[in-house]
TORKOL-4160 file (C-alpha; in steps of 0.2 Angstrom, whole numbers, padded with zeros to 4 digits, m for minus):
84
<pt num="1" X="m0538" Y="m1049" Z="0723"/>
<pt num="2" X="m0542" Y="m1031" Z="0719"/>
<pt num="3" X="m0560" Y="m1025" Z="0721"/>
<pt num="4" X="m0566" Y="m1021" Z="0704"/>
<pt num="5" X="m0574" Y="m1005" Z="0710"/>
<pt num="6" X="m0559" Y="m0999" Z="0717"/>
<pt num="7" X="m0550" Y="m1003" Z="0701"/>
<pt num="8" X="m0562" Y="m0993" Z="0691"/>
<pt num="9" X="m0561" Y="m0977" Z="0703"/>
<pt num="10" X="m0542" Y="m0978" Z="0702"/>
<pt num="11" X="m0543" Y="m0979" Z="0684"/>
<pt num="12" X="m0555" Y="m0965" Z="0682"/>
<pt num="13" X="m0543" Y="m0954" Z="0693"/>
<pt num="14" X="m0529" Y="m0957" Z="0682"/>
<pt num="15" X="m0539" Y="m0952" Z="0667"/>
<pt num="16" X="m0543" Y="m0936" Z="0675"/>
<pt num="17" X="m0526" Y="m0933" Z="0682"/>
<pt num="18" X="m0518" Y="m0935" Z="0664"/>
<pt num="19" X="m0531" Y="m0924" Z="0658"/>
<pt num="20" X="m0526" Y="m0911" Z="0670"/>
<pt num="21" X="m0508" Y="m0915" Z="0666"/>
<pt num="22" X="m0510" Y="m0913" Z="0647"/>
<pt num="23" X="m0524" Y="m0900" Z="0648"/>
<pt num="24" X="m0534" Y="m0912" Z="0637"/>
<pt num="25" X="m0553" Y="m0907" Z="0640"/>
<pt num="26" X="m0557" Y="m0923" Z="0628"/>
<pt num="27" X="m0550" Y="m0935" Z="0642"/>
<pt num="28" X="m0562" Y="m0926" Z="0655"/>
<pt num="29" X="m0576" Y="m0928" Z="0643"/>
<pt num="30" X="m0572" Y="m0947" Z="0641"/>
<pt num="31" X="m0570" Y="m0950" Z="0661"/>
<pt num="32" X="m0586" Y="m0941" Z="0663"/>
<pt num="33" X="m0595" Y="m0953" Z="0650"/>
<pt num="34" X="m0588" Y="m0966" Z="0661"/>
<pt num="35" X="m0595" Y="m0960" Z="0677"/>
<pt num="36" X="m0612" Y="m0958" Z="0669"/>
<pt num="37" X="m0612" Y="m0975" Z="0663"/>
<pt num="38" X="m0606" Y="m0982" Z="0679"/>
<pt num="39" X="m0619" Y="m0973" Z="0689"/>
<pt num="40" X="m0634" Y="m0978" Z="0676"/>
<pt num="41" X="m0628" Y="m0996" Z="0681"/>
<pt num="42" X="m0630" Y="m0992" Z="0700"/>
<pt num="43" X="m0611" Y="m0992" Z="0703"/>
<pt num="44" X="m0602" Y="m0979" Z="0713"/>
<pt num="45" X="m0587" Y="m0970" Z="0702"/>
<pt num="46" X="m0581" Y="m0962" Z="0718"/>
<pt num="47" X="m0577" Y="m0944" Z="0720"/>
<pt num="48" X="m0571" Y="m0936" Z="0704"/>
<pt num="49" X="m0579" Y="m0917" Z="0707"/>
<pt num="50" X="m0561" Y="m0910" Z="0709"/>
<pt num="51" X="m0558" Y="m0916" Z="0692"/>
<pt num="52" X="m0572" Y="m0906" Z="0684"/>
<pt num="53" X="m0572" Y="m0887" Z="0681"/>
<pt num="54" X="m0582" Y="m0876" Z="0693"/>
<pt num="55" X="m0596" Y="m0866" Z="0685"/>
<pt num="56" X="m0596" Y="m0854" Z="0700"/>
<pt num="57" X="m0577" Y="m0848" Z="0702"/>
<pt num="58" X="m0570" Y="m0855" Z="0687"/>
<pt num="59" X="m0558" Y="m0866" Z="0696"/>
<pt num="60" X="m0549" Y="m0879" Z="0683"/>
<pt num="61" X="m0550" Y="m0897" Z="0684"/>
<pt num="62" X="m0537" Y="m0901" Z="0698"/>
<pt num="63" X="m0539" Y="m0884" Z="0707"/>
<pt num="64" X="m0549" Y="m0881" Z="0723"/>
<pt num="65" X="m0564" Y="m0869" Z="0723"/>
<pt num="66" X="m0561" Y="m0851" Z="0728"/>
<pt num="67" X="m0571" Y="m0838" Z="0737"/>
<pt num="68" X="m0581" Y="m0827" Z="0725"/>
<pt num="69" X="m0592" Y="m0813" Z="0730"/>
<pt num="70" X="m0609" Y="m0819" Z="0737"/>
<pt num="71" X="m0602" Y="m0838" Z="0736"/>
<pt num="72" X="m0589" Y="m0842" Z="0749"/>
<pt num="73" X="m0583" Y="m0860" Z="0751"/>
<pt num="74" X="m0576" Y="m0868" Z="0767"/>
<pt num="75" X="m0558" Y="m0872" Z="0766"/>
<pt num="76" X="m0556" Y="m0888" Z="0756"/>
<pt num="77" X="m0574" Y="m0888" Z="0749"/>
<pt num="78" X="m0581" Y="m0886" Z="0732"/>
<pt num="79" X="m0596" Y="m0876" Z="0726"/>
<pt num="80" X="m0612" Y="m0887" Z="0726"/>
<pt num="81" X="m0614" Y="m0884" Z="0707"/>
<pt num="82" X="m0598" Y="m0892" Z="0704"/>
<pt num="83" X="m0603" Y="m0908" Z="0712"/>
<pt num="84" X="m0619" Y="m0911" Z="0702"/>
């Protein structure tokens, strides 16, 4: 039997990937609403930060953050503002 939490995390990631593929911000918003509802119920929706735009460097959903003057990132990391 598949873990319900894992099933939900996989579904959220599929929604975000579809949003990136189709460049549909409404899909991102819908997935974010699901994440907020899950967190409000004490559930862990998993890491979905990569599927959010970065307010610091402007990375689009699905892209990694990049260094900007005064705000470098370590390889593979994201700006903290993106993860909140």
